[in-house]
C-alpha positions in Angstrom: 103.2 54.2 -9.4 104.2 52.0 -12.3 105.9 48.7 -11.6 108.5 47.1 -13.7 106.3 44.1 -14.5 103.7 46.4 -16.0 106.3 47.9 -18.3 107.7 44.5 -19.5 104.5 42.5 -19.6 101.5 44.0 -21.4 97.9 43.1 -20.4 96.0 40.8 -22.7 92.5 41.9 -23.6 89.9 39.8 -25.2 89.5 40.3 -29.0 86.1 40.5 -30.6 86.9 37.9 -33.1 89.5 35.6 -34.6 91.8 37.4 -37.0 94.4 36.1 -39.4 98.1 36.8 -38.6 99.3 39.9 -40.2 102.6 40.5 -41.9 103.2 37.2 -43.6 106.6 37.2 -45.3 107.4 40.7 -43.9 108.0 39.2 -40.5 110.8 37.0 -41.9 112.3 39.7 -44.2 114.9 40.9 -41.5 116.0 37.3 -40.9 116.4 36.6 -44.6 118.3 39.8 -45.0 120.6 38.9 -42.1 121.3 35.5 -43.6 122.1 37.1 -47.0 124.5 39.6 -45.4 126.2 36.9 -43.4 126.6 34.8 -46.5 128.1 37.6 -48.7 130.4 39.0 -45.9 131.6 35.9 -44.2 131.0 32.6 -45.9 131.6 33.5 -49.6 135.0 35.2 -49.0 136.0 32.3 -46.8 135.1 29.8 -49.5 137.0 31.8 -52.0 140.2 31.9 -49.8 139.9 28.1 -49.2 139.7 27.4 -53.0 142.7 29.7 -53.7 144.7 27.9 -51.0 143.7 24.5 -52.4 144.9 25.6 -55.9 148.1 26.9 -54.3 148.8 23.5 -52.7 148.2 21.7 -55.9 150.5 23.9 -57.9 153.3 23.6 -55.3 156.5 22.3 -56.9 160.2 21.9 -56.2 162.2 25.1 -56.1 159.3 27.3 -54.9 160.0 29.7 -52.1 157.4 29.5 -49.4 156.4 30.9 -46.0 154.7 28.6 -43.5 152.0 29.5 -41.0 154.7 29.6 -38.3 156.7 32.2 -40.2 159.5 29.9 -41.5 160.9 30.9 -44.9 162.4 28.2 -47.1 162.7 26.6 -50.5 160.7 23.5 -51.4 163.0 20.5 -52.1 160.5 17.7 -52.2 156.7 17.5 -52.7 154.7 14.5 -51.5 151.0 13.9 -51.3 150.5 15.4 -47.8 154.0 16.7 -46.8 156.6 19.1 -48.2 160.3 19.1 -47.5 161.5 22.7 -47.0 165.2 23.7 -46.9 165.4 26.6 -44.4 169.2 26.8 -44.3 172.2 25.1 -45.9 171.7 21.3 -45.3 168.8 21.9 -42.9 165.5 20.4 -44.3 162.3 20.3 -42.4 159.1 18.4 -43.2 155.8 20.3 -43.0 152.3 19.5 -44.0 151.0 21.1 -47.2 148.3 22.8 -45.2 151.0 24.6 -43.2 152.1 26.5 -46.3 150.7 30.0 -46.1 152.0 31.6 -49.3 154.3 31.0 -52.2 156.8 33.9 -52.5 158.3 35.3 -55.7 161.7 33.7 -56.7 164.7 35.4 -55.1 162.8 36.7 -52.1 164.8 34.6 -49.6 168.2 35.9 -50.9 167.0 39.5 -50.8 166.2 39.2 -47.0 
């Protein structure tokens, strides 16, 4: 009868001599490939989106129609260093952080909704 410990733990037998480790870089090749795939599928696109969002925030100006992360549509009335004033209805202006702006919409989008 075979026990579970025999299946999981192999017996160690004495070797006739000392041998050098085999494989070298081949042992690390799967790890290197995994890191490369992670970089190209996760990190690089995330860095690209962050750069595009930063450029969007720098190009933000008065009169742009925007949508916030919370889903609020409005027109930019004032741009400061960190905050933006957005008019969401007639005489209703809210202050939001620039980082809360999700996207700049084409002109006339709000009127068409």
